[in-house]
C-alpha positions, 0 to 999 in steps of 0.5 A: 227423644229429640226435639225434632221427633217431638216436633214431628209427632206435634206436626202429626197431631196438628195435621190430625186436628186440622183434618177433623176440623175440616170434616166438622166444617164440611158436616155442618155445611152439608158437603156431600160425601163425594165432595168431602172425598175430593176436598180431602184429596186436595188436602192430601195432595197439597200436604204431599207436594209440600212434604215432597218439596221439602224432602227434595230440598233436604235431599239436595242439601245432602247431595251438596254436602256429600259433593263438598265433602268429596271436593274438600277431601281432594283439595285437602289432600293436594294442599297437604301435599304441597304444604308438606304436612300429614293428610287430614284425618277426622277424629271419631264418627261424625255426621255429613254436615259436620264432616263437610264443615270440618273439611271445609274449615281445614281447606280454608286454613291450608289455603291461607297457609299456602298463600302466606307461604307463596307471598313470603317466598315472593318477597324473599325472592325479591329481596334476594334479587336486589341483594344479589345484584348489589353484591354481584352474587347468584340468586338463591336456588328455589323452585318459585312454582311450588309451595316452599316447606316451612324448613325451606322458607326458614333456610331462605330467611337466613340466606337473605339475612346473611345477604342483608348483613353482607350488604351492610358490611359492603356498604360500610366498606364502600363508605370507608372507601368513599371517605378515604377517596375524599381524603386523598382528594383533599390531600392532593388538593392541599399539595396542589394549592400548597395549603399551609400546615396550620390550615390542614391541621384545622380539619384534622378531626375529619381525617379519620373515621367514616360516619355520615357526619364525617363523610359530610364534612369531607365532602364540604372540605373537598367543595371548598378546595375545589372552589379554591382551586378554580381561583388559583388555576395557574398554580394548580396547573403548574403543580399538576405539570410537576406531577406529570413530569414525575409520571413521565419519568416513571413510565420511561416516556420518550421526548416525542411522547412527552411532547405529544401532550401539547397542553403541557406548554399552554399558557391559557390557564382555564378550566378546560386546560385544567380538565385536560391535565387532570385527564392526562394524569388519570390516564398516566396513573392508570397506565402506570399501575397497569404496567407497574411491575414491568416499570419497577423491573426496568427501574431495578435494571436501571439502578443496577446498571448505573451502579455497575457503571460506577464500579466500572469507572472506579475499576479503571481509575488509576488512583484506586490503588491508593486504597488503605481500607480494603475498599478495593476488594469489596468494590471488586466483589460488588462489581463482579456480583453486578456483572452476574446480576444484570444478565439475570435481570435482563432475561427475567424482564425479557420473558415478562415483556414477551408475555406482556406483548403477547397479551396486549399485541403491542410492543412495550416501549422504554424511552421510545424504543423496545426495552431489549434494544435499549439494553443492547444499546447500553451495552454497546455504548459501554463497550465503545466507551471501554474501547475508547478509554483503552485506545486513549490509554494506549495513545497515552502510553505510546506518547509517554514512551516516545517522550521517554525515548526523546527526553529520558524516563520520568523523574521521581520526586525527591521524596521517592528517592531512598538513602539520599540524605538531605543536604545542608543548604551550605553543601548544596550551594557548594555543589551547585557552584563547583560541580556545575561547571564540570557538568556543563563541560561534559553534557548538555543540561535543560531543566523541565517540569519545574526544575527537574533536570533531564540530560539532553537527548542529543549526544553528549559533547565529547572531548575534542577530537573524539567521536560522539557517544550517544546518550544512554536514555535514547536506547531506552536503557537505564544506566546502572545507578551508583550506590545509594550512599557515598556517591554524592560526588557524582550527583547534581543538585539543580534547583532542589532536584538531585540527579545521578550523573548519567541516569534519569530519576524514576 
């Protein structure tokens, strides 16, 4: 028997004893029966009201428990659905009170799980947002209004971990880039300040690596050099100007474009002037990098053009035929190759420049003019130069022809004469003394070009009483040469030059 049942029976016994005790008191006092009946009714009423009140309270408790069970079951089903878990099932038979307690406990547990998941989701979303902004990546796609499952949270954690690792790698790369930028700045300052090599070697240990201490040391060196730069302003500005000229050359700046930078000629070496030069260097560097491909193409054309002109010059050189090593044929092949290459380069550059001009809505200038106009101008100048050289050659040939008609053909040097054995000095003197008088009797002779003898362009003096006979060289025809050997008696030697009588050496 349950203790509650024992207590109930004891309560009944206590009630019975109390009623018996009341009756004994009433009997002793002598309370009439009708009053006893009234008093018993009062006792009954009080007992009934007390029991009814107690019963009502317990009934209310039962109703509350049943209602709580219903509410908990509904909330529990919702939580199970949100948390993606199986619905709660009570094991075995249980009382209303226990069922309510179990359901309420389970609801509280699942509420806690929901709250924790929502908090973790919020934290992961904040981390994801921060990392994605740094890495310039899209945010992780997840429904923030719903409760994430354990699998979804796990995937989200892995994603954030990956982003965090990527951020570390990026920070490492950025740190390396910052260190490399500081090193570049240091090298530029070294060059501008003309820092000696031994002083550079003193900080060689920080010229590699990207750790925090290395970065700090690099920054300190930059600060030191910047301070030194301020103390050597003129020297630094002059070094920048040398660099400016190099960039002007690389960017094919015209004289007008160079003169547009007025601070280049300023002599007030101040910080503001240095800033203007630094800004101009930065602008030119950016300009060159943006147009680097085109500038390199133009540079290639310039180099090819200069090489082509050099081969053209060699091709027009009359001394090129003295070649003995086969270079003449090689140069001719290279000249032909360059002559074919130039139009191809020009077409490629023209297409690229037209595309660039469409994209930037402005003309691409080289040395102050459009590139294709510049190319056409170079070709025209080359054509005019060739025409001028041709006219000079024609004029020279014309003058030479007139000279030959006037003075005779150009003499050959004795070394070019074949079959003429050198005379001994004695014979030469004999010829000079014996034949000269005979020669002067028949012709007029005058020496030119260092002792070479030409026949007079006028008619030879004929014998007295005969008609003059014109010199053979005036007609432009050469008299037949005598034999190469055995004709010495008709030759003259004057000042070391040997000529055949009646002919002009070639």
